[in-house]
C-alpha positions in Angstrom: 24.9 6.1 -12.0 25.4 6.2 -8.2 28.3 8.6 -8.6 26.2 10.9 -10.8 23.3 10.8 -8.4 25.6 11.7 -5.5 27.3 14.5 -7.4 23.9 16.1 -8.2 22.3 15.6 -4.8 25.2 16.8 -2.7 25.7 19.9 -4.9 22.7 21.4 -3.2 22.0 22.5 0.3 19.4 19.7 0.8 19.9 17.0 3.4 20.0 13.7 1.5 18.3 10.5 2.9 18.6 7.3 0.9 17.4 3.7 1.2 17.7 0.6 -1.0 15.2 -0.8 -3.5 14.9 -4.2 -5.2 17.7 -3.5 -7.7 20.2 -3.3 -4.9 19.2 -6.6 -3.4 18.4 -8.8 -6.4 21.1 -10.9 -8.1 23.5 -8.8 -10.1 22.7 -5.7 -8.2 25.7 -3.5 -7.3 26.2 -2.3 -3.7 25.7 1.4 -3.5 26.8 2.0 0.1 30.6 2.5 -0.8 29.8 5.1 -3.4 27.3 6.9 -1.1 29.6 6.8 1.9 32.3 8.8 0.0 29.9 11.8 0.0 28.8 11.2 3.6 25.4 9.8 2.7 24.4 6.6 4.5 22.0 4.3 2.6 19.5 2.6 4.8 19.2 -1.2 4.5 17.4 -3.7 6.8 16.1 -1.2 9.3 14.3 2.0 10.2 15.5 5.6 10.3 13.6 8.5 11.8 14.1 12.2 11.0 12.0 14.9 12.7 11.4 18.1 10.9 9.0 21.0 11.9 5.5 19.7 11.9 6.3 16.1 10.7 8.1 12.9 11.6 9.7 11.2 8.6 10.1 7.4 9.0 12.1 5.5 6.4 12.1 1.7 6.3 13.5 -1.0 4.2 10.9 -3.1 2.4 13.2 -5.2 0.3 13.6 -9.0 0.4 17.1 -10.3 -0.6 17.0 -11.9 -4.0 13.4 -10.9 -4.8 11.6 -8.2 -6.7 8.7 -8.4 -4.3 8.8 -6.7 -0.9 7.5 -7.0 2.7 6.4 -4.6 5.4 6.4 -7.2 8.1 10.2 -7.2 8.9 10.3 -3.6 10.1 6.6 -3.3 11.2 7.2 -3.2 15.0 9.8 -0.4 14.7 7.7 1.6 12.2 4.6 1.4 14.5 6.7 2.5 17.5 8.1 5.4 15.5 4.7 6.7 14.4 3.2 6.2 17.8 5.9 8.2 19.4 5.6 11.1 16.9 4.4 14.4 18.4 2.2 14.9 15.3 1.7 13.5 11.8 4.1 11.1 10.1 5.4 10.5 6.6 6.5 7.0 5.8 8.9 6.4 3.0 9.8 3.0 1.6 10.3 1.3 -1.8 7.6 -1.2 -2.4 4.0 -0.5 -3.1 1.0 -2.4 -1.7 -0.7 -4.8 -4.1 -4.5 -4.6 -4.3 -4.6 -8.4 -4.4 -2.9 -11.3 -2.6 -1.1 -12.2 -5.9 0.5 -9.7 -8.4 -1.6 -8.8 -11.3 0.9 -6.5 -12.9 4.7 -6.1 -13.0 6.6 -5.5 -10.7 5.3 -7.4 -7.7 4.9 -5.4 -4.5 3.7 -6.3 -1.1 0.7 -8.8 -1.1 -2.5 -7.2 0.2 -2.9 -9.4 3.4 0.6 -8.4 4.5 0.1 -4.7 3.5 -3.4 -4.4 5.2 -2.2 -5.9 8.5 0.6 -3.3 8.5 -1.7 -0.4 7.6 -4.2 -1.4 10.4 -1.3 -1.3 12.9 -0.1 2.0 11.7 -3.5 3.6 11.8 -4.1 2.3 15.3 -0.8 3.9 16.4 -1.3 7.2 14.6 -4.1 8.0 12.2 -2.3 11.0 10.7 0.0 9.1 8.4 0.9 9.4 4.7 3.1 6.7 3.1 4.9 7.3 -0.1 6.5 4.5 -2.2 7.9 3.9 -5.7 8.9 0.6 -7.4 6.1 0.7 -10.0 7.3 3.9 -11.8 3.7 5.0 -12.0 1.2 7.2 -10.0 -1.5 5.8 -7.8 -3.2 6.8 -4.6 -4.7 4.3 -2.1 -6.7 5.1 1.0 -6.8 2.8 4.1 -9.2 4.5 6.5 -7.6 7.8 7.4 -4.2 6.7 6.1 -3.1 7.6 2.5 -0.7 5.5 0.5 0.8 7.0 -2.7 2.9 5.5 -5.5 5.2 8.0 -7.1 6.6 7.7 -10.7 10.2 7.7 -11.7 12.4 10.4 -13.2 13.7 7.6 -15.5 10.4 6.7 -17.3 7.5 8.6 -18.7 6.2 11.0 -17.6 9.6 11.6 -15.8 8.4 12.8 -12.4 9.3 13.4 -8.8 7.1 14.3 -5.8 7.6 17.1 -3.2 5.8 17.5 0.1 4.7 20.7 1.7 3.8 20.5 5.3 1.1 22.9 6.6 -0.3 23.5 10.1 -3.4 21.6 9.2 -2.1 19.0 6.7 0.3 18.0 4.0 0.3 18.5 0.2 1.8 16.2 -2.4 2.9 18.0 -5.6 4.3 16.0 -8.6 6.5 17.8 -11.0 8.1 16.7 -14.3 11.8 17.0 -15.1 12.4 19.9 -17.4 15.7 19.3 -19.2 15.1 18.9 -22.9 17.4 15.9 -23.3 15.6 14.2 -20.3 12.2 14.9 -21.8 13.3 13.4 -25.1 14.2 10.2 -23.3 11.0 10.0 -21.2 8.9 10.6 -24.3 10.6 7.7 -25.9 9.7 5.4 -22.9 6.1 6.4 -23.3 6.0 4.0 -26.2 6.8 1.0 -24.0 4.5 -1.9 -23.4 2.9 -1.6 -26.9 2.4 2.2 -26.2 0.2 1.4 -23.2 2.7 2.9 -20.7 1.8 6.5 -21.6 -1.7 5.9 -20.4 -0.9 3.5 -17.6 1.8 5.3 -15.7 0.4 8.8 -15.0 -2.7 7.7 -13.2 -5.4 10.3 -12.5 -4.6 13.9 -11.6 -5.8 13.2 -8.1 -3.2 10.4 -7.9 -0.4 12.9 -8.5 -1.4 16.1 -6.7 -3.5 16.2 -3.6 -3.9 17.7 -0.1 -4.6 15.8 3.1 -6.2 17.7 6.0 -5.1 16.4 9.5 
């Protein structure tokens, strides 16, 4: 799967940035770094990476905890806060784990407990109020607001509805647009996964339209 991903991603002119998720650090997970390194793509683990593009600073950080499905923002918090504080303008944070609404998980998979997440968001907002954070892990779509900061969960190309998100940066803000995969064989698979969890997944994962596509004015 890693070889297929790298073949597809490096066949384009896009710059590729990658970081680990829970499947790479839990027991039985395969190390992806050797496969990615062959194509010159460095996978981020246990740290922070900053990429500046016109109008935006992109800050990637590792939220995984070795051996666990749940995550943490605390380990990289100091470096993330410094990175957004030193940005010339807005920042986009990218990580794997989502923030839980509660201190304990109430749905699978577990993310970052709310006390840990809220402390982190408070620090980020104090350093730079113009921040959007995008994460995955849940394979569903949700938007959360923490003061001026927006946190978004983005679905998976693997499961219904079979999606990915793109970001368009404008002079006055940023826009998230979610698109579905279009290959007929891929759609056939994602439609099959819609029947998961006693057919609840088809209604649970997409979220509201405003969770998927929205604009933020900065």
